[in-house]
N, C-alpha and C positions, 0 to 999 in steps of 0.2 A: 166200671159200667158208673155210669153219671149219677143214679139212683144213691148206690152205694156210698159213694163219695160225697154226696151231698149231707148223709144220714151221719159218717165219721167225722166229717170236716166241723158241720153246725148244728148237728141235730135235727136235723129237718128230712122226716120221711116221705118217701114215695116222692121227691122233687126230681124234676127230669132237666129243667134249666131254670135259670133265672134272665130276666129281661130288663133293658136299659135302653136310654136314649142320650143322645147328646145333639148339639148344634154341629154344622160341618159350614165354615164360611164359604161363600160364593159371590160372584159378581152379580151384579145386578140382570135376572134373566131378561131375556128380550124376545124368547119365543114362546112365551105363555100369555094368556089374556089378562091377568091380573098378577104382575110382578110383585106388588104390595104384600100378597099374602105369604110371603118368602122374608117378609121382615121378622126377626125374633125381636125378643124384649128390650134389647138394647139398639135397636132402632137399624141392625145389621140386615144384610142379604145373607140367608143361610138356609139348608134344609136340615131336616130331622133325620139323623140315623136312628135306627133302632136296630137293636143286636139281641139275639139270645145266645147264651153261655152254658157251658157245662162247670162243673164244678173245678176244674182246674182252670178256669176261666178262658177256656177257648171257644172261638166262635161257633156256631152250630148252624146260625141264619142270621144274615144280615140284609137290610133294606135301606138304600139311602137315595129316596126319590120324592117325599113328600115335603109339601112347604112347612118351615120351621113353626107358624102359627098354629099349627093343627095340632089338637089335643093326642095325647097318647093313645088313649080310647080309639080315636078316629083313626090314628095309623095302624094301630094294631088292626081294626076290622079291614082295613085295605090290604093288608099283607096276606099271602098264601097262608100263614099260619092261623091269622085270625079268621078267615074263611073257612077253613078246615074245623076251629074249634067251634065255629057256628053249626055247620054243616053234621059232623059226627065227631064229637070230640074224645069219645069212648075208643074209637079206631084211630085217633092220631095218638093218642095219650097213654092207651092201653091201661086206665085206672091210674095213672099217675097225674102230677100237675105241675105247672110252672109257677114261679114265683116274680112278681113284680113290685113297684113300689104303689104308693096312693094314687098315681096319677093314672093307674090302669083299673078296667073294671073288674070287679070282684065277681067271681064265679065258683062254682063248685071246683074247675079245673084251672082256675087261675087266680092265684091267693095274693093277697095283698095285705099289709099291715093292720091290724085291728087294735086299736089302745084297749086295753083291760082298766076299766074304770072301775071294777068292781059291783057293777051295776046289773050284769047279765045274769049272774048267778053265784054259787060258791065254787062252783068246779072251774078251776084253772083251763084256757084254751090251750090245746095242744102245740100251739105253733105260735110263739110269742111275736110282737112287732120287732124287738130286738133282735130274735134269729132269723127273721126277714131281712131286716137292714144289714146286719152282719154277710147274711148270705150275697146279699147283693154286692155290698163292698168286697167281698172276697172274689169276685169274679166278674160280672159285666162291668158296674160300673169303674171299676179300676183300669180296665182297658180302653174303655170310651174315654175316662180323663186322658190315659195317654194319648189316644190318637188327637185329641183336642190340642194338646200339647206339644206336639211333632212340629219340629222347625217349619216353617213356612205355614201351618194352620193357625198361628196365634194373630 
C-alpha cells in the first residue's frame, strides 16, 4: 500500500502519492487559438505533463494536454483529480493527502514544503520541507526527469 510505503521510505504519514510536472517538447500547435501559450520559459513549444506517483515511483495518474505556461495550480484544477479535490476531497483521499512542491496550492489535502524559520512556534512541524523534497525526488520527479531525457525528447 502506498501510504505505508511513503511512511517507511521517508517518514511521511498518510501520504497517498506525490505530484510533479515537466515539459514535453512539441511542434508549434496549429489547431489552437493562441499557440504562444505553449511556449515555455526557454522559448520552445511544449505541453505540461502532470503526474501523480506512488511510493515506488509508479504513475497513478498522468495528464499531458495543458499549455506549458500554465501554472501548476491551474493545471491541477483542470484535471480530474483537481476537480475531485475541490468537490469532495474526503471521498477522494479518505483522510490521506498528496505531496507536491511549492508550485502547487497548499491545502489540508495537498501538502507542499513550508520552511521552518522558527517563527511559527517552538513545536517542530510534523512534515519538514526536506522530507517533502526527498519524497518527490524518490518518486515522481525522477520519472519525469527520465521521460524528458529519453532519446528523441531532448
